[in-house]
N, C-alpha and C positions, 0 to 999 in steps of 0.2 A: 263382465272384472265384478271382484268382492272390492270396495277397495274402505279407508276408511274416515271417522271423521272426529270434529271437536260440533256441540252446543254448548254454552253457558249464558248465565244467567248474566246483567245487565249491567248486574252492581259491582261483577269479578270485570275486570286490569291485565284483558290478556293478550297478546300482541301475535300472527304468526314468526314462527322464528329461521325451521329450515323442514323445505317435503324435499319428500323424494320420492321414488318405485314401489317401497315399500313402507311406508311412515311418515309420521304426519307431528312437527312438533313447535309445541306451543310456548311460549313467556310472559311469565306475569307473577303477579305478590298475591298474600294471601293472606292477611289480619299481617301486614306487616313485614310479610317473608320472603323475596326472591325465592322464584319457581319457576318450571321448566316443568312442563309433562308432554313424553312422545306417545303417540298413538301410535302400535305394530297391528301389521300383515302379512305375514311374510309366509312367502311364495310354497307350495310342496317341492319347489326342487332343489334340491343342495348344493350347485353352481348356483343361483341368486341368493339363496340364503347367508352365504359366505361376502354377497355386496351388502347385503342387509350391518351385516358387525360391523365395514368396516366402516357403513353409514356411521352407524353407533359409536362407533371410536370417535365419528367427525363432530356429535353432536355432543360428545361428553366434552372439546375441545373448549361451547360454546358454552358448559354452562355451567362452566368458571367456580364458584365456589356453592354458588346457590344447593337449592330442595329438589332433586330429579326423581323420575315415575313415568315406568317405564311399562305397559300394559297393555293387551292382548291378543293375537291371536298367534301363535310361536312356527304353528306346528311341527313343533319338535318337543319328546322329551330330554329331562337331561340326563333322568337313569332311570334304569332298568326297569324300576320301582312306578313307575310313575306308569308305566301298563300293565294295566285288571291284567293281563298271561303274563306277569314276572315267573309267576311259579313255573312253568315249563317251558317258560322260553331259557331260563337256565342266568346264568353268569352273563348276557348281550351285551354286546357296544359297539356302534359304530360312529364314524368319523366326524358325521354329523350331529352326534351326541360331546362326544369332545368337544368337536369344535367351536357349541353351541355351551360349553363348559368354559372355554377356554377365556372365551367373546363373556359372560359374567364374569368368569376371575378378573378381568384386564377393565376390565370397568367399573370391577368393586360393588357389583349391582347383588342384590341379594333379595331374596320372594319374600311379601309382604305377609308378616306374620291376617295366622285367613281365618272363615271359621266357612262352611259349606261342605261342598261337593272335592273331595282328590281330585273326582276321576273327573275332567269340564271340556270333554268330547269325547260320542259314540253315535255309533254308526249306525244303533236302533234297527239290530237287526237281528229276533229270537231266533235264530241259529246261526251260529258264526257272532256271536256278539263281540264285539273292542270297546271297549272304555278306556282315555288318556286323559294323562293331563296337559294339553294341549295351548291352552288361557292358564298365562303368567299377571301376574300384579309386581314388579321388580323394583327398588327404592335403592337409591344411597344411601351413605354415611348422618349425610343434611339430615335426609327427609325425620329418618328419625330423630334427632335433635331437634328438632323448628317442628315436629307436630305426633308430636310422643301419643295426642290420642286419636292420631287415624283411623280409622277400619275398614277393614275389608269380609265384603262378604259373597264366595260368588254360593248364587240361586239355582233353582234350578232349574232347568231345557224349558226355555219353548216353544214359539215354532222354528228354531233352530235350532239344530243340533251339539250347539254349546251353548257354554253355561254363561250367563252375563255373572259378572263382577259390580260391585256396587262398590264404591271408595268412596267413605265421607273423613273427608281434611282433620274432621273434633267430633269424639264419643265421649263423651266427659265420662268416667270413673260414675256409677248410681252412688259410692259408698265412701264418704273425707272423716270415717273413724279414725282414730287414735293409732301410730303403729307402736308393738310393744317392742318395748328397749332391748337392743343387740351391740352387744359393745366391736369392736371394731379395736381388728389388732389395729393397724397405727393408731391406737394409744398411748399403750406400750410403746413405744418410743421417742417421748416424751422427757426430756433428761428430768421432769420433776412430778412425773408418775406415778415415783414406788413409795414417794413420802406423798405424795396426795390422797392415795389409797391407806396409805398406815393410819394419815390422822382423821380417813373415816373410818377404817374401823370401829374408831372410839365418837366422833364426835356423832354418828347415825347420820347424818347428813346425806343426801347422795345429787339430789336435784341441781344443786346452784352449783358447787363445785360440777360436778358433768358437766355442765353446760357452758361453762368456764373453757373443763379442758378442752372441749368438741372446739367455740372459737375459737383458741393460740393456737392450733392443726389445722385446723380448715387452709390455709396458707402455706403451712410447707408442701411440701413437691416430692420427696420420700414417703409421707404420711398417705398423699391422695395417691398414690399409686399403689399403696399396699391399700387403701380401702375398696380400687375397682379393682384390684385383682381377688381380696377375695368377692367380692357383690358377683364378681363373674365367674366364679369355680372356672377358671384360667390356669393350669398348671407346668403350659409347657417354657413362660422362657423362663430360666435365671432367676433364681433370687438375685433381687438389686436391678435388673430393668426395669427403668422407669416409662416405661409405653403405657402412659394415664389413657391417650386418642381409645390406644385400641381395645383397654381395656371398659375405656365409660361404652363405649359402641357395644360390647361381650353384654356389658350390659344393660344394654335398653334392650337388643334380642329376648333377656331373659326374663324379665320384667313384662313386655314384650309376650313371652310366651304363658306366663303364670299367670295373665288378669283374665278374669271371663269374663266378657262384654256379651253372649248370646249366646239361649241355652233353646235346645227342642226337643219338647215330653216325648212320651211315648202315645202320645196319638198324634203327631206332629205339630202340636200348638208350639208355635216361636213366642219365645219370653225373653227381652231385652231389656228389664229393670230389674235395679237390686233383690227390688220387694218380690217380685216373685219367682228369681232366680234361684233368691234365697227359700226362699219354701218351697220348691222344690226338691234341692235338695237333702234340704231336712225331709223330705216324704221321702225321696225316692231312700236312704240310705237306713230307712226308719220302720221304712219295707225290706229293706235285699237284708239288713244285719239281726233286724226286731223280730224273726219269725225260725218260729220252731221246726226244727227239722222233723217230722215222725223217722224217717231210716235213721239216724244220726242216736247211738243206745250206750249205755255206759258199760265196761267191758273191765273182771276182774284181772288183777295184775297179774296173777296165775298164769292168765289166758293167753297174756303174750308173751312173760317165759314159753310158754311151749314151743310162738311157735316162733319164738329169737333162737331157741334152742341153746340160748347164750346169760351165762347172768359173768357181773360183775366180781374178779376177783377183791377178797377181805379186803386188800392194804390198799387196789386202790377206789375201794366204795369210804377207806377210811379217810388221802388224799382229798379228795370229794366232798367235806362236809368235815377240815381241818378246820382253828380259823384259821383268818390270811393275812398277812405278817405287813407290818409298817413298809416296806422294804416295794414286796407286793403292787399293794396299790400305784405305790410311787411308777415304779417301772410301768406299768399298766396304763395308765396317764398321761407316761413322756413320749410311749409308741406311736400314742397318735396324733396324727396329722396335721401343725398349725392352724390353716387352712378348712377344717373342716366347717358341714355348718352350727349354729348354737348347741345348746343343751336349749327344755322350754322358759328357765331362766334368764337365754340371751345371754352365756356367755360363751366363748371359744373356749379349747383346750387350752388355747395359747394366752389368755387370761392366766389364769390357773398353772402353767409352768413359770412364767415373770413375776411374779408375785410370789410363787410356793412359798417364799422365807417368810410372807405375811401372815397368811390362810391356809398352809400345812394343820396348824392343831384343829381346828372346824374343819377342813375337807376333810379326814383323815376320821374322826367321828360320823360325819355323816354316810364316810359313807359303810361302814364299821353295824348303822343303825342300817342302812337297806338290809345288809346279810343279815 
């Protein structure tokens, strides 16, 4: 019989919360934050798995407002792509998979972003090889909020046919570099925004005014919702919705996915410091982009014309090179979405739309200079 258990250092204060035949839950405190950790070893029997899903719902009632992490062998995949042979399986679906997904949705648990192996179990057979993601580390939104630097790595199999999961509560980012400027659309909602912008365009002093404006907007509910909507890149809610908690949750998930905390080189070396990872990235892309491909040679334009067998009519050619009008430039700008990512200067299209009466002359000159 296989079970699950816990070992922890004496400096950590944990106590038993709930025990069942397929799970073990502890409650304790880490860095002043209350948290619940549940280890599971789920039966391969579908009926017994359903019993565990109900047990986890009971644990959720005890979790209350605490951070919650659930990890272990679930013995079920959530989606067909979590099986190594998913291409041959096709659109496979089972009642057990649906019940598992419904359980995660009901408990509001998501996979903790991780590095390492995707398929955490394999049958280790040369013939009829099979690998699947049966092991997971799940967390609730409170965990993301209170342990933003937690880290999960699925390591290679040892003597077991499952991959061990290493969970770290704290794995700090290796570089605390100044972040580039980025305009947030919520700033434009301030009643004095255009007046301040007009004054700045003449004064040429941006930093102090920008800080003052940001501080004033910090506590505005509408501005906060707009801020997180843009950061989260979520467009499903109607304009005017103020579900800030939802957006904040999406922002934290996006930030986790965009953070690189571990790299493996081509020879299998493990890199986990900013210096080694940045050096490897520079080396990799220098090799990738800096090598000349001997198979690529220049080609005369007439050769392409012969291959295509088509030439643009003279009238069409003229329209492609004619001077663009101010109306065309403005129309192209105003067709772009307000929540799209900003350009290299940090300004979104929404900024240019709102401030059009102030910046249009400079904007049009810049666009014309480009052409």
